[in-house]
C-alpha positions in Angstrom: -20.4 -22.9 -1.1 -17.3 -25.0 -0.4 -14.3 -23.9 -3.0 -10.8 -26.0 -3.2 -7.7 -23.8 -5.4 -4.9 -25.5 -6.5 -1.7 -22.9 -7.8 1.5 -24.2 -9.3 3.4 -22.6 -12.7 1.8 -19.6 -12.1 -1.5 -21.6 -13.0 -4.5 -21.7 -11.4 -7.4 -24.1 -11.0 -10.0 -24.3 -9.0 -13.5 -26.4 -8.1 -16.6 -25.0 -6.4 -19.9 -27.1 -5.1 -23.0 -25.5 -4.1 -24.9 -27.0 -1.5 -28.2 -25.3 -2.6 -28.1 -26.7 -6.3 -26.3 -29.7 -5.6 -24.1 -29.1 -8.5 -20.1 -28.5 -8.9 -18.2 -25.7 -10.9 -15.2 -26.1 -12.3 -12.6 -23.6 -13.2 -10.1 -24.4 -16.1 -6.6 -23.8 -15.7 -6.2 -20.0 -15.9 -2.6 -17.7 -15.9 -2.5 -16.1 -12.4 0.6 -14.3 -11.7 2.3 -13.9 -8.1 2.0 -11.7 -5.8 -1.1 -9.9 -7.0 -3.1 -13.1 -8.0 -5.9 -10.6 -9.8 -7.8 -13.7 -10.9 -7.9 -15.5 -7.2 -9.3 -12.1 -5.8 -12.4 -12.7 -8.2 -13.0 -15.8 -7.8 -13.3 -15.0 -4.4 -15.5 -12.3 -4.9 -17.8 -14.0 -7.4 -17.8 -17.1 -5.3 -17.6 -15.6 -2.0 -17.3 -19.5 -0.6 -18.1 -20.3 3.3 -15.1 -22.9 3.6 -12.1 -22.8 1.1 -9.3 -25.7 0.7 -5.8 -25.9 -0.6 -2.9 -27.8 -0.3 -0.7 -26.6 3.1 2.9 -27.0 0.9 2.3 -25.0 -2.0 3.8 -21.4 -2.7 4.5 -19.3 0.3 2.8 -16.3 -1.8 0.0 -18.1 -2.7 -0.8 -19.9 0.9 -0.2 -16.2 2.6 -2.8 -14.7 -0.2 -5.5 -17.5 0.5 -5.3 -16.6 4.0 -5.8 -13.0 3.4 -8.7 -13.6 1.3 -10.1 -16.1 3.5 -8.9 -14.7 7.4 -8.3 -11.1 6.5 -5.0 -9.3 6.5 -4.9 -8.9 10.6 -5.6 -12.7 11.0 -3.2 -14.1 8.3 0.1 -15.5 10.1 3.2 -17.4 9.3 1.3 -20.6 10.7 -1.0 -22.4 9.0 -4.4 -21.6 11.2 -6.7 -24.0 12.4 -10.7 -22.4 11.5 -13.4 -24.1 10.0 -13.7 -21.3 6.8 -10.1 -22.2 6.1 -9.2 -26.1 5.2 -5.5 -27.1 4.4 -5.0 -30.8 3.4 -2.0 -33.2 3.2 -0.1 -32.9 -0.7 -1.2 -36.8 -0.8 -4.5 -35.6 -1.4 -3.7 -33.1 -4.7 -1.4 -35.8 -6.4 -2.4 -35.8 -9.9 -3.2 -39.5 -10.5 -4.8 -39.7 -7.1 -7.4 -36.9 -8.0 -8.0 -38.4 -11.5 -9.1 -42.2 -10.0 -11.1 -39.9 -7.6 -12.7 -38.2 -10.5 -13.2 -40.9 -12.2 -15.1 -42.8 -9.5 -17.5 -39.9 -8.7 -21.4 -40.4 -8.4 -23.2 -38.4 -10.9 -26.9 -37.5 -10.8 -27.1 -36.1 -14.6 -25.2 -39.3 -15.4 -27.2 -41.3 -18.2 -30.0 -43.8 -16.9 -28.2 -47.6 -17.4 -24.4 -46.0 -17.4 -22.2 -49.2 -16.3 -19.4 -49.3 -14.3 -17.0 -49.9 -17.3 -18.6 -46.3 -19.5 -18.4 -44.5 -16.6 -14.9 -43.4 -16.9 -15.1 -42.4 -20.5 -18.3 -40.6 -19.4 -16.5 -38.7 -16.9 -13.7 -37.9 -19.4 -16.4 -35.9 -21.8 -17.2 -34.3 -18.9 -13.6 -33.2 -17.4 -10.4 -32.2 -19.2 -7.8 -34.4 -17.7 -5.3 -32.2 -19.2 -5.7 -29.4 -17.0 -3.7 -30.4 -13.9 -4.1 -27.8 -12.0 -8.3 -27.7 -11.9 -8.2 -31.6 -11.8 -5.9 -31.3 -8.6 -8.5 -28.7 -7.4 -11.3 -31.1 -7.9 -9.7 -34.1 -6.7 -9.2 -32.4 -3.0 -12.5 -31.1 -3.3 -14.2 -34.4 -3.7 -12.1 -35.5 -1.0 -13.1 -33.1 1.5 -16.7 -33.9 0.6 -15.8 -37.2 1.6 -14.1 -37.7 4.7 -15.3 -36.9 8.1 -13.8 -34.1 8.6 -16.4 -32.5 5.4 -19.7 -33.8 7.7 -18.1 -32.6 11.1 -17.9 -29.0 9.3 -21.1 -28.8 7.0 -23.5 -30.3 9.5 -26.5 -31.5 8.3 -26.0 -30.7 4.4 -25.5 -34.1 2.1 -23.1 -34.0 -0.2 -24.9 -35.1 -3.2 -23.5 -34.1 -6.7 -26.1 -33.6 -9.6 -24.1 -31.7 -12.5 -20.9 -30.5 -13.2 -20.6 -27.3 -14.8 -17.7 -25.0 -16.1 -17.5 -21.5 -14.6 -16.6 -18.5 -16.6 -15.5 -15.4 -14.7 -16.0 -13.5 -17.9 -19.6 -14.2 -17.7 -19.7 -13.2 -14.2 -18.3 -9.5 -15.3 -20.1 -8.8 -18.9 -23.4 -10.8 -19.0 -25.0 -10.0 -22.3 -27.4 -7.3 -22.4 -27.9 -6.0 -26.0 -30.6 -8.4 -27.0 -33.0 -7.4 -24.5 -31.7 -4.2 -23.3 -34.1 -1.8 -24.2 -37.6 -3.2 -25.5 -40.0 -2.0 -27.5 -43.5 -1.6 -26.2 -45.3 -2.5 -29.4 -43.5 -5.8 -29.9 -42.1 -7.2 -27.0 -44.2 -6.2 -24.4 -46.8 -9.1 -24.8 -43.5 -11.2 -24.9 -42.3 -10.0 -21.7 -45.4 -10.1 -19.6 -46.4 -13.7 -20.6 -43.1 -15.3 -19.5 -42.5 -12.5 -16.6 -46.2 -14.4 -15.2 -44.6 -17.8 -15.4 -41.0 -17.0 -14.4 -43.4 -15.5 -10.6 -44.5 -19.6 -10.2 -40.7 -20.4 -11.2 -39.5 -22.1 -7.1 -35.8 -23.0 -5.8 -36.1 -26.5 -7.5 -32.3 -27.3 -5.8 -33.6 -27.3 -2.1 -36.6 -29.2 -3.3 -34.0 -31.7 -4.5 -32.0 -32.0 -1.6 -35.4 -32.4 0.9 -36.2 -35.4 -1.4 -32.8 -36.7 -1.5 -33.1 -36.6 2.5 -36.2 -37.8 2.6 -37.0 -34.7 4.1 -39.6 -33.3 1.3 -43.3 -32.6 2.5 -46.3 -32.1 -0.3 -45.6 -28.8 -0.5 -42.5 -29.8 -2.0 -43.7 -31.6 -4.4 -46.8 -29.0 -5.3 -43.8 -26.0 -6.1 -41.7 -28.8 -8.2 -44.5 -29.5 -10.3 -46.0 -26.3 -10.4 -41.8 -25.1 -11.4 -42.1 -28.0 -13.9 -44.8 -26.8 -15.3 -44.2 -23.3 -15.9 -40.7 -23.9 -16.8 -41.8 -25.8 -19.8 -44.3 -23.5 -20.5 -41.6 -20.4 -20.6 -39.5 -22.6 -22.9 -42.6 -23.4 -25.2 -43.1 -20.1 -25.5 -39.3 -19.0 -26.0 -39.1 -21.7 -28.6 -42.0 -20.5 -30.3 -40.5 -16.7 -30.5 -36.9 -17.7 -31.0 -36.8 -14.7 -33.3 -37.3 -12.2 -31.0 -34.0 -12.3 -28.6 -30.7 -14.6 -28.8 -32.2 -15.7 -25.2 -34.9 -17.4 -26.3 -33.5 -19.2 -28.6 -30.9 -20.6 -25.6 -33.9 -21.1 -23.7 -36.1 -23.2 -26.4 -33.1 -25.5 -27.3 -33.3 -26.9 -23.4 -36.7 -27.7 -24.3 -36.5 -31.7 -23.5 -39.2 -34.6 -23.6 -37.8 -35.9 -19.9 -38.7 -32.8 -18.5 -42.4 -33.5 -19.6 -42.6 -37.0 -18.7 -41.7 -36.0 -14.9 -44.5 -33.3 -15.2 -46.7 -35.5 -16.4 -45.6 -38.3 -14.0 -46.4 -36.1 -10.5 -49.1 -35.3 -12.1 -50.2 -39.1 -12.5 -49.2 -40.6 -9.6 -49.5 -38.1 -6.9 -53.4 -37.8 -5.6 -52.6 -33.8 -4.4 -56.2 -33.3 -2.7 -55.6 -36.7 -0.9 -52.1 -35.3 0.0 -53.1 -32.1 1.0 -55.4 -33.8 3.3 -53.2 -36.0 4.7 -50.2 -34.3 4.7 -48.3 -36.7 3.2 -47.5 -38.1 -0.4 -50.6 -39.9 -1.4 -50.3 -42.3 -4.3 -53.3 -41.9 -6.6 -55.9 -44.8 -7.9 -55.1 -46.7 -10.8 -51.1 -46.8 -10.3 -50.4 -50.2 -8.7 -53.0 -53.0 -8.8 -51.7 -54.3 -5.5 -51.8 -51.3 -3.8 -55.1 -50.4 -4.8 -56.4 -53.6 -3.5 -54.7 -53.0 -0.1 -56.5 -49.5 0.6 -60.1 -51.3 -0.8 -59.2 -53.8 1.9 -58.5 -50.8 4.5 -61.6 -48.8 3.6 -63.7 -51.5 4.8 -62.1 -51.8 7.9 -62.5 -48.6 8.7 -66.3 -48.0 7.9 -66.0 -51.5 10.2 -64.6 -49.8 13.1 -67.1 -46.7 12.2 -69.8 -48.7 13.1 -68.3 -50.4 16.0 -67.9 -46.8 17.1 -71.0 -46.0 17.1 -72.1 -49.1 18.7 -69.6 -48.1 21.6 -70.4 -44.7 22.3 -74.3 -46.1 23.0 -72.5 -47.7 26.5 -70.9 -44.7 27.3 -72.5 -42.1 29.7 -74.0 -38.9 28.9 -71.0 -36.7 29.1 -68.6 -38.9 26.3 -69.6 -36.9 23.1 -67.9 -39.2 20.3 -65.0 -41.8 20.3 -63.7 -43.2 17.0 -61.5 -46.3 16.3 -58.0 -46.1 15.8 -55.3 -48.1 14.9 -51.9 -48.5 16.9 -48.9 -50.7 15.8 -48.6 -53.8 17.9 -51.1 -52.6 20.4 -54.3 -53.2 17.8 -57.5 -51.0 17.4 -58.3 -49.0 20.2 -61.5 -46.5 21.1 -59.8 -43.0 21.6 -62.5 -41.0 23.7 -62.0 -36.9 24.0 -61.1 -36.0 27.6 -63.8 -33.9 28.8 -62.3 -32.0 32.0 -58.6 -31.5 32.9 -56.7 -33.8 35.7 -59.3 -36.3 35.1 -58.8 -39.1 38.6 -58.5 -42.9 38.5 -61.7 -43.7 39.0 -63.1 -41.1 36.5 -61.4 -42.7 33.7 -62.6 -46.4 34.6 -65.9 -47.5 32.3 -66.9 -51.0 32.3 -66.3 -53.7 29.8 -63.1 -51.0 28.9 -59.4 -51.7 29.7 -57.7 -48.7 29.8 -54.4 -48.4 28.1 -52.5 -45.2 28.2 -53.1 -41.0 27.3 -52.4 -38.5 25.0 -52.5 -34.7 25.6 -56.2 -34.6 25.2 -57.4 -38.4 24.0 -58.1 -41.6 26.3 -57.5 -44.8 24.8 -59.4 -47.9 25.6 -59.5 -51.4 24.1 -63.1 -52.6 24.2 -64.1 -56.1 22.8 -65.7 -55.0 19.8 -61.9 -53.7 18.9 -60.8 -57.3 19.8 -63.6 -59.8 18.0 -66.7 -57.2 17.2 -67.6 -57.8 13.9 -70.2 -56.3 11.5 -68.5 -56.9 7.8 -67.9 -60.1 6.1 -64.1 -59.2 6.3 -64.0 -59.6 10.1 -66.4 -62.3 10.2 -63.9 -64.4 8.5 -61.6 -63.5 10.7 -63.1 -64.0 13.9 -64.0 -67.5 12.4 -60.8 -68.0 11.5 -59.4 -67.0 14.8 -62.2 -69.3 16.4 -61.1 -71.8 14.2 -57.4 -71.8 14.1 -56.6 -70.8 17.4 -57.1 -73.2 20.3 -58.2 -70.8 23.2 -57.6 -73.1 26.7 -54.5 -74.5 25.2 -53.6 -70.7 24.2 -54.5 -69.6 27.7 -52.6 -72.3 29.3 -49.1 -71.7 27.7 -50.1 -68.0 27.5 -49.1 -68.1 23.4 -50.9 -68.8 20.4 -52.1 -72.2 19.6 -53.3 -73.9 16.9 -56.4 -76.5 17.0 -55.9 -79.7 15.7 -57.3 -80.4 12.6 -55.6 -77.5 10.8 -52.1 -79.5 9.9 -52.7 -83.3 10.2 -49.1 -84.2 9.9 -48.1 -82.0 12.7 -51.0 -82.0 14.8 -49.1 -83.7 18.1 -46.7 -80.6 18.3 -47.7 -77.3 16.4 -48.4 -73.7 17.5 -48.2 -70.6 15.9 -46.8 -67.1 16.5 -46.2 -63.8 15.2 -43.0 -61.9 14.3 -43.1 -58.2 13.6 -42.0 -58.1 10.1 -42.1 -61.5 9.1 -45.8 -62.3 10.3 -47.5 -65.2 11.6 -45.1 -68.7 12.1 -45.7 -72.2 12.6 -43.8 -73.2 15.7 -42.3 -76.7 16.5 -40.9 -77.8 19.4 -37.8 -79.7 18.6 -38.4 -83.5 19.3 -34.6 -84.5 19.2 -31.2 -82.6 19.7 -29.4 -81.8 16.5 -31.2 -82.1 13.5 -30.0 -82.3 10.2 -31.4 -81.1 7.3 -33.6 -83.8 6.2 -35.1 -84.2 9.3 -36.1 -80.2 9.5 -37.8 -80.7 5.8 -41.6 -80.7 6.1 -44.0 -80.8 2.5 -46.0 -77.5 2.1 -43.8 -75.9 5.0 -41.2 -73.0 4.5 -38.7 -73.2 7.0 -37.3 -69.7 8.5 -35.0 -69.9 11.3 -34.7 -71.7 14.5 -34.1 -70.7 18.3 -32.9 -72.3 20.8 -35.9 -75.4 21.9 -38.3 -74.4 18.7 -38.2 -74.6 14.7 -39.9 -72.2 13.0 -42.0 -72.3 9.4 -44.4 -70.1 7.5 -47.1 -72.2 6.1 -49.9 -71.3 3.6 -52.6 -70.9 6.6 -49.8 -68.7 8.2 -49.9 -66.4 4.8 -53.8 -66.1 4.6 -53.6 -65.1 8.8 -50.9 -62.1 7.6 -53.4 -61.0 4.3 -56.2 -61.0 7.4 -54.9 -59.8 10.3 -51.6 -57.8 9.0 -51.5 -54.4 9.5 -52.4 -53.2 6.3 -52.1 -49.4 6.7 -48.6 -50.0 7.0 -48.1 -52.0 4.0 -49.8 -49.5 2.1 -47.7 -46.7 3.6 -44.3 -49.1 2.5 -45.8 -49.2 -1.0 -46.3 -45.8 -1.3 -43.0 -44.8 -0.3 -41.5 -47.3 -3.0 -43.3 -45.9 -5.5 -42.4 -42.2 -4.5 -38.8 -43.4 -4.0 -38.6 -44.8 -7.6 -40.6 -41.1 -9.0 -37.5 -39.4 -7.1 -34.9 -41.6 -8.5 -36.2 -40.9 -11.8 -36.8 -37.2 -11.3 -32.9 -37.2 -10.2 -31.2 -39.3 -12.7 -32.9 -36.8 -15.3 -33.2 -33.3 -13.8 -30.0 -31.7 -15.8 -32.3 -30.6 -18.3 -34.3 -28.5 -15.8 -31.4 -26.8 -14.4 -29.9 -25.8 -16.7 -33.3 -24.2 -18.2 -33.7 -22.5 -14.5 -30.8 -21.3 -14.9 -31.7 -19.9 -18.3 -34.9 -18.4 -17.0 -32.9 -16.7 -13.5 -31.2 -14.5 -15.8 -33.4 -14.1 -18.2 -35.4 -12.7 -15.3 -32.8 -10.4 -14.1 -32.2 -9.2 -17.8 -35.9 -8.5 -18.0 -36.3 -6.3 -15.0 -33.0 -4.5 -16.1 -34.6 -3.8 -19.2 -38.0 -2.8 -18.3 -36.2 -0.5 -15.5 -34.0 1.3 -19.1 -37.6 1.6 -20.8 -40.2 3.2 -17.6 -37.2 5.4 -15.7 -35.4 6.6 -19.7 -32.3 5.2 -18.5 -29.2 5.5 -21.2 -26.6 3.0 -22.2 -23.2 3.4 -21.1 -19.8 2.8 -22.8 -17.4 0.5 -21.4 -13.5 2.3 -21.3 -10.8 -0.1 -20.3 -9.2 0.5 -17.1 -7.4 3.7 -16.3 -9.6 5.8 -18.4 -11.8 7.5 -16.0 -15.5 8.0 -15.5 -17.5 10.6 -17.2 -21.2 11.0 -16.7 -23.3 13.6 -18.1 -26.6 15.1 -16.3 -26.8 11.4 -13.5 -29.3 10.7 -11.4 -30.0 8.3 -8.6 -32.1 6.1 -9.9 -34.4 5.5 -6.8 -33.8 9.1 -5.2 -35.9 10.5 -8.4 -38.6 8.1 -7.5 -38.8 10.2 -4.1 -38.5 13.9 -4.3 -41.1 15.8 -7.5 -38.1 17.2 -9.0 -34.3 15.8 -9.1 -31.5 17.8 -10.0 -28.8 16.1 -12.5 -25.4 16.4 -12.0 -22.2 15.9 -14.3 -19.1 13.6 -13.2 -15.5 14.0 -14.5 -13.1 12.1 -12.7 -9.5 13.4 -11.5 -7.9 10.6 -8.6 -9.0 12.7 -5.5 -12.8 14.4 -5.3 -13.6 16.6 -2.0 -17.3 17.0 -1.5 -17.9 20.2 1.6 -21.3 21.7 2.1 -24.7 21.8 4.5 -26.4 18.9 5.7 -28.8 17.7 3.4 -27.8 19.5 0.6 -27.0 16.6 -1.7 -23.4 15.2 -0.6 -24.5 12.0 0.0 -26.7 11.2 -2.8 -24.4 12.7 -5.4 -21.7 10.1 -4.3 -24.2 7.0 -4.6 -25.6 8.0 -7.8 -21.7 7.8 -9.2 -21.2 4.9 -7.2 -24.5 3.0 -8.6 -24.2 3.9 -12.2 -20.6 2.2 -12.0 -22.0 -0.9 -10.5 -25.2 -0.6 -13.2 -22.8 -0.3 -16.3 -20.2 -3.1 -14.5 -23.7 -5.3 -14.1 -24.4 -4.9 -18.0 -27.5 -2.5 -17.7 -28.5 0.7 -18.9 -27.6 3.8 -16.5 -30.1 6.8 -15.3 -27.9 9.7 -17.2 -28.0 11.4 -20.3 -24.3 9.9 -21.1 -22.0 7.9 -19.5 -18.3 6.7 -20.0 -17.3 4.2 -17.2 -14.2 2.7 -17.1 -13.5 -0.3 -15.8 -12.9 -0.9 -12.0 -11.9 -4.0 -9.7 -13.7 -2.6 -6.3 -15.8 -0.2 -5.3 -15.3 -0.1 -1.5 -17.8 2.4 0.5 -18.3 4.0 4.0 -21.7 5.6 3.5 -24.7 6.0 6.4 -23.4 3.1 9.1 -25.6 2.5 12.3 -24.6 1.0 15.2 -24.1 -2.8 15.1 -25.7 -4.4 18.4 -24.9 -7.8 17.0 -21.5 -7.6 16.4 -20.8 -5.5 19.5 -19.3 -2.9 17.1 -19.6 1.6 17.3 -20.7 3.1 14.2 -17.1 4.5 14.3 -15.7 1.0 14.8 -18.1 -0.5 11.7 -16.3 2.8 10.2 -13.0 1.6 10.5 -13.9 -1.9 9.8 -15.1 -0.9 6.3 -12.0 1.3 5.4 -9.9 -2.1 6.1 -9.9 -2.9 2.2 -8.3 0.4 2.0 -5.6 -0.4 4.0 -3.5 -2.8 1.5 -3.6 0.2 -0.9 -2.4 2.7 2.2 0.8 0.6 3.0 1.1 0.5 -0.9 1.3 4.7 -1.3 3.2 4.8 2.3 5.7 2.5 1.2 6.0 4.6 -2.2 6.6 7.9 -0.3 8.9 6.5 2.1 11.3 5.4 -0.3 10.8 8.6 -2.4 11.9 10.9 1.0 14.5 8.5 1.9 15.9 8.6 -1.9 15.8 12.6 -1.8 17.3 12.7 1.7 20.2 10.4 1.5 21.6 10.6 -1.7 20.2 7.5 -3.1 21.2 6.1 -6.6 19.1 4.2 -9.2 19.8 1.0 -9.9 20.4 -0.7 -13.2 18.6 -3.9 -13.6 20.0 -6.7 -15.4 18.6 -9.8 -16.6 19.3 -12.9 -14.7 22.9 -14.4 -14.6 24.3 -10.7 -15.6 25.9 -10.6 -12.2 26.2 -7.5 -9.6 28.0 -4.7 -9.7 28.1 -2.0 -6.9 30.1 1.0 -6.7 31.2 2.9 -3.6 28.3 0.6 -1.9 26.8 2.1 1.4 24.9 0.7 4.4 21.5 2.7 4.5 21.7 2.6 8.5 25.0 1.8 9.4 26.2 5.4 7.7 23.3 7.1 10.2 25.2 5.7 13.3 29.1 7.0 12.8 30.6 9.6 11.9 32.0 8.6 9.1 31.2 5.5 6.8 33.7 4.3 4.5 31.8 3.1 0.9 33.3 -0.2 -0.7 33.1 -1.5 -3.9 31.3 -5.3 -5.3 32.2 -7.3 -8.3 30.7 -10.7 -8.4 32.5 -14.0 -8.9 30.5 -16.6 -8.0 32.2 -17.4 -4.1 33.4 -14.1 -2.6 35.5 -15.4 1.1 35.8 -12.5 3.6 38.5 -13.0 6.0 39.7 -10.5 8.7 39.5 -9.6 12.8 36.6 -9.4 14.6 34.4 -5.5 13.6 36.8 -4.9 11.1 33.3 -4.8 8.7 32.7 -8.4 7.4 29.1 -8.4 8.3 28.3 -4.7 7.7 29.3 -5.7 4.4 27.5 -8.7 3.7 24.4 -7.0 4.8 25.0 -4.1 2.6 25.5 -6.3 -0.6 22.2 -7.9 0.6 20.1 -4.9 1.5 21.3 -2.9 -1.9 19.9 -6.3 -4.0 16.7 -6.6 -2.2 16.3 -2.5 -2.3 16.6 -2.9 -6.1 14.1 -5.5 -6.5 11.4 -3.4 -4.3 12.0 -0.5 -7.5 13.8 1.7 -4.9 16.5 3.7 -4.9 19.7 2.6 -3.4 23.0 4.0 -1.1 25.7 3.6 -3.7 27.5 6.0 -6.5 26.5 3.4 -8.9 24.8 -0.4 -8.8 24.1 -2.8 -11.2 22.1 -5.8 -10.5 21.1 -8.6 -11.7 17.3 -10.5 -11.4 17.8 -12.8 -8.3 15.3 -15.4 -7.3 15.8 -16.0 -3.5 18.5 -14.1 -1.0 19.3 -17.1 1.7 20.7 -15.5 4.5 22.3 -16.9 7.8 23.9 -13.8 10.0 23.6 -13.3 13.8 21.3 -16.1 14.8 19.8 -16.5 18.4 18.8 -19.0 20.2 15.2 -19.5 19.8 13.0 -20.8 22.8 9.8 -20.5 21.1 10.8 -23.5 18.8 12.9 -25.4 21.1 15.9 -24.5 18.9 19.6 -23.8 19.4 21.5 -21.4 17.9 23.2 -24.0 16.2 20.4 -26.1 15.1 18.8 -22.9 13.6 22.2 -22.2 11.3 21.8 -25.4 9.9 17.8 -25.3 9.2 19.0 -21.9 7.2 22.1 -23.1 5.5 19.7 -26.2 4.8 17.3 -24.5 3.1 19.8 -22.3 1.1 21.4 -25.7 -0.6 17.5 -27.2 -1.4 15.9 -23.7 -2.6 18.8 -22.1 -4.3 19.3 -21.6 -7.9 22.0 -20.0 -10.3 20.1 -17.0 -10.1 20.2 -17.2 -5.6 21.9 -14.9 -4.0 23.5 -16.6 -0.6 25.2 -14.8 2.2 26.9 -16.8 4.9 28.2 -14.9 8.3 30.7 -17.0 10.2 28.8 -20.4 9.3 29.8 -23.4 11.7 31.2 -21.3 14.9 28.2 -23.1 16.9 30.5 -26.0 17.0 33.9 -27.8 17.4 36.3 -25.7 15.3 37.4 -29.1 12.8 33.2 -29.6 12.9 32.3 -26.1 11.7 35.0 -26.1 9.2 34.1 -29.2 7.9 30.7 -28.1 7.7 31.0 -25.0 5.5 33.5 -27.0 3.3 31.0 -29.3 2.4 28.6 -27.2 1.7 30.4 -24.8 -0.7 31.6 -27.5 -2.7 28.2 -29.0 -2.3 27.1 -26.3 -4.3 30.5 -26.0 -6.1 29.6 -29.1 -8.1 26.4 -27.3 -10.2 29.6 -25.3 -12.2 27.7 -23.0 -14.0 24.6 -23.6 -11.9 26.8 -22.3 -8.7 24.8 -19.3 -6.9 26.2 -16.3 -6.0 27.9 -16.6 -2.2 29.5 -13.8 0.2 31.1 -16.1 2.7 32.2 -13.7 6.0 34.7 -16.7 8.2 37.7 -17.2 10.4 38.6 -20.2 9.1 42.0 -18.7 7.3 42.6 -22.3 5.7 38.9 -22.3 3.9 39.5 -21.9 0.2 42.3 -24.7 0.2 39.6 -27.1 1.2 37.2 -26.2 -2.1 37.1 -27.3 -5.3 38.5 -24.9 -8.1 36.0 -26.0 -10.6 34.2 -22.3 -10.3 35.9 -18.9 -9.5 36.8 -18.3 -6.1 37.7 -14.3 -5.1 39.5 -13.6 -1.2 38.6 -10.6 0.6 39.7 -9.1 3.4 39.6 -5.5 5.6 42.9 -3.5 5.5 43.6 -2.5 9.6 46.9 -1.1 10.9 48.6 -2.1 14.1 49.4 1.3 16.1 50.9 0.4 19.9 49.4 -2.7 20.0 46.3 -1.5 19.1 44.0 -2.2 16.0 43.1 0.9 13.6 40.5 -0.5 11.4 40.6 1.6 8.2 36.8 -0.6 7.0 37.9 -0.5 3.1 37.8 -4.1 1.4 40.9 -5.4 -0.5 41.5 -8.6 -2.9 43.7 -11.3 -0.4 42.8 -13.3 3.1 44.0 -12.5 6.6 47.3 -13.8 7.9 46.0 -13.7 11.3 42.9 -13.3 13.5 44.7 -11.0 15.7 42.3 -12.7 18.5 44.8 -11.7 21.2 44.3 -8.1 20.2 40.8 -8.1 19.8 40.3 -10.1 23.5 42.4 -7.0 24.8 40.1 -4.3 23.3 
């Protein structure tokens, strides 16, 4: 299964292609919120795709989620992986207009016969809702992938034919309808169920058969299975139609009965000679289908009769140790006498027989050319052939020129310049040597002859006598095979163009088969209808039983289960712990299938996962010990483990470090922090000075090095980030509005891995902030521009800030620390700008930092004093 997914604006669309059914399943746009992407997780659990396609330029959270689902959490990194399981296509592939054009021209096997190119878009629009933008983009990306060489390289020998297009329904997978057949009464439903199940047992997988037919790989067994499936599917549909009042599914299946299914079944039965096909191990067309084919078969049968008589004559002249022989026909060589080898390692002398010309040997047979294979005839047909050859062929001239020469008197007008040759796939031709150079079109024309082609010195024509030679001496077996192949391909084309009703019918029959199996199990093993509760309501089971274990013991002891958060089972070996665990899991699973469950009473809440670690064995195939397999099975729980570990860590930190619960405000309300602290810096100093923050649009911090500017920037950013995590924050009071991004430029280092200087990294970080920031964003810039000349750095910083200021009301919240003391004078005063600095004192030419923030700006950088210290 190949799946294409596309997510944008909180809506998910998906399209899947199944190789077994050659069908596309389309999921309509459905809301799926980040970062959980619950719908995407459910889709992966249902489809279990072998390959996934998406756009590499979509949201980071979505791409990361897809990588986790496909590759596993450990392998999901920052870069786009190169793997045959996950394919990132260009964004151009997923452009809506390009996808619409691609969809409207796709070839569908379910399209009505004779559908014109003008009507095709209208037909496809009736199947695909083009207003569903995400699903359209997903389907367009899937079609592009299937068409490109990339798919052919990664999908192997699969043939990507599209027989039908269906809509994917997640709800049907979670809760199939089961009530109408849940627990049938023996007196009323037993005969119905028995009749239908007998027919279901004869139904085969049609999609694989159709794929083999499309690729020219279908054998006789495939044809017989298809016919058997058709007959039994039609029988089931007719039976359900007659008993449609018994169940809702019977009405659905009976409604799928279509005349075209009967036509296909009758066509296969009428056209295919089953007995001859099984005997010859190939598709044989019955008599009466094609008069021309019947005539050729009759002719071939006469030739077979003659060859049998020729073989009988040949055996009389062979040594006594040759017990049998036969005549076979080899294309391009002719009829040969075939003798089974009478011993191994024959010598060259033993291969020689008087009057026979040895041709070649196969594994168990020797092949010879005998005079009877060339000219012997015991039938009128071969007599005519022999007389024709004798009359038409000039033997002496042919031997002289080592090619076929026609005798005089065959064509009076061309007696002086003529010859006959045989060209495979074209037949016998009359060959005339060119009597002069540069012949005109008029000179090439002769009455009664059809000009075929010219070589260097000869002209080639088809004459009426050449046609007779083709009929008498042509390869009758090959012509029969070609004619039967054409009839078979026409039948395949008809089947594929009308296969949609059968596929729909078989889907319903397969679902009905599952319902019957569950229904019969409910009746035979005294199962009970469970009550499905909303998620989080808990699981209650009274007198629950293991559905398999109770069949293998004389007396099974049922047990209850009342769910808490954690249950710990202890006891000696073989006391029943493992059976009890499996029993609870199986009852829960059966309830989610829509089945009855082995319990006196069961109330099951909806669960999204059932994770198990039970009875692990060594895996030689994957080179894993039982313990390592246990660890891998527990891997899906790691995400929940990390989540709870994080909550515990934040809770302990809030208690030990006197953190405060922040107040979350709507977007645009601003940020207010009273006595805020850096959560890590305060652990490394004896006394930490807290500071307040009251948000304006732009804050410019100036002051000497080591006065506390960088710590203050990080402190505001970290308090905002922790509040968004749901954590308590290091402050006496904090009111934090919701932000969509926190963009930072702090303490950049050289990157040898990405071949970027620190200054180039600064530019990229600021560029990202300028492009992606909004009114609800927080931007932190710490000494941006210091990596270049002073005037250039000041110009870059001022122009970047002015660019954001021009947004007016949409300007983001910014904290800027800088040594450019004149920066504020270069900014456009369209938004509120607050200048802040840190207090300090000079004592004996030494700087004493007070780490307390106040309004205003620094008057000098104190670079000399800082350098001395």
